[in-house]
C-alpha positions as semicolon CSV with decimal commas, in nm:
position;residue;x (nm);y (nm);z (nm)
1;M;18,522;-19,028;4,059
2;S;18,461;-19,244;4,336
3;E;18,133;-19,213;4,532
4;R;18,277;-19,054;4,822
5;G;18,482;-18,807;4,610
6;M;18,155;-18,704;4,441
7;Q;17,967;-18,668;4,774
8;E;18,254;-18,440;4,897
9;L;18,259;-18,226;4,600
10;A;17,864;-18,195;4,623
11;L;17,911;-18,059;4,968
12;L;18,166;-17,777;4,850
13;L;17,913;-17,722;4,543
14;T;17,643;-17,700;4,793
15;A;17,838;-17,453;5,020
16;L;17,859;-17,229;4,701
17;A;17,484;-17,271;4,572
18;N;17,353;-16,971;4,750
19;A;17,649;-16,738;4,745
20;P;18,035;-16,696;4,648
21;R;18,256;-16,757;4,927
22;H;18,621;-16,782;5,008
23;G;18,806;-17,096;5,125
24;Y;18,762;-17,063;5,477
25;A;18,395;-16,952;5,467
26;I;18,347;-17,270;5,230
27;A;18,497;-17,490;5,504
28;Q;18,269;-17,338;5,768
29;E;17,969;-17,396;5,535
30;V;18,040;-17,766;5,476
31;K;18,080;-17,787;5,873
32;A;17,735;-17,616;5,899
33;I;17,568;-17,820;5,631
34;T;17,679;-18,136;5,772
35;D;17,626;-18,046;6,141
36;G;17,984;-18,074;6,225
37;R;18,035;-18,428;6,066
38;V;18,255;-18,304;5,799
39;V;18,524;-18,052;5,868
40;P;18,744;-17,996;5,549
41;R;19,121;-17,995;5,593
42;T;19,298;-17,690;5,459
43;G;19,515;-17,901;5,210
44;A;19,236;-18,118;5,100
45;L;18,992;-17,833;5,054
46;Y;19,215;-17,615;4,835
47;G;19,297;-17,947;4,637
48;A;18,930;-18,003;4,568
49;L;18,864;-17,632;4,485
50;D;19,164;-17,663;4,218
51;R;18,978;-17,997;4,074
52;L;18,641;-17,791;4,054
53;L;18,809;-17,488;3,891
54;A;18,980;-17,732;3,635
55;D;18,642;-17,903;3,580
56;D;18,475;-17,553;3,519
57;L;18,241;-17,640;3,801
58;I;18,347;-17,330;3,982
59;R;18,523;-16,987;3,900
60;V;18,721;-16,736;4,094
61;E;18,501;-16,436;4,144
62;R;18,749;-16,226;4,321
63;E;19,090;-16,203;4,426
64;E;19,221;-15,978;4,707
65;V;19,474;-15,939;4,967
66;V;19,347;-15,943;5,338
67;D;19,623;-15,912;5,604
68;G;19,877;-15,967;5,373
69;R;19,743;-16,295;5,231
70;A;19,577;-16,374;4,898
71;R;19,217;-16,452;4,929
72;R;19,022;-16,587;4,636
73;T;18,648;-16,594;4,651
74;F;18,482;-16,892;4,439
75;A;18,138;-16,897;4,280
76;L;17,959;-17,178;4,097
77;T;17,937;-17,176;3,722
78;P;17,646;-17,276;3,521
79;A;17,822;-17,614;3,467
80;G;17,862;-17,644;3,852
81;R;17,469;-17,557;3,912
82;D;17,387;-17,837;3,660
83;R;17,633;-18,092;3,815
84;L;17,496;-18,011;4,172
85;A;17,121;-18,027;4,049
86;A;17,209;-18,395;3,887
87;E;17,374;-18,502;4,202
88;A;17,105;-18,386;4,438
89;E;16,861;-18,576;4,203
90;R;17,078;-18,878;4,237
91;M;17,117;-18,860;4,624
92;A;16,729;-18,808;4,640
93;A;16,668;-19,110;4,450
94;T;16,900;-19,326;4,660
95;A;16,739;-19,193;4,980
96;S;16,386;-19,267;4,847
97;E;16,488;-19,619;4,744
98;A;16,646;-19,664;5,099
99;R;16,312;-19,529;5,270
100;R;16,117;-19,763;5,044
101;R;16,321;-20,061;5,141
102;L;16,314;-19,982;5,512
103;G;15,931;-19,925;5,498
104;I;15,972;-19,570;5,626
105;G;15,702;-19,311;5,541
106;G;15,419;-19,514;5,453
107;A;15,594;-19,733;5,207
108;V;15,525;-20,104;5,205
109;Q;15,821;-20,307;5,262
110;P;15,866;-20,592;5,025
111;T;15,869;-20,945;5,169
């Protein structure tokens, strides 16, 4: 999977990290997490959720009909939590290296 693809999937997993959510709520959570920089399109969102389901990173927790429309509520699986934790560590290491190279936060910039 591409770097950008993993970042987008990490946002979806992050949106589900503290509570199960249905598709629209996931999109709104991603928007909030990114301060509005990322607003998932409906088609792309459900395609990504289908990939996460196929990879056993999320599961359907509940299915219901609301206003005549089917609504699925998704939750992280243990494998999804593990993947998100690993991705968070990878992103933190990359950010730490970027700060080090920029000399931010008291780090000494190499000459």
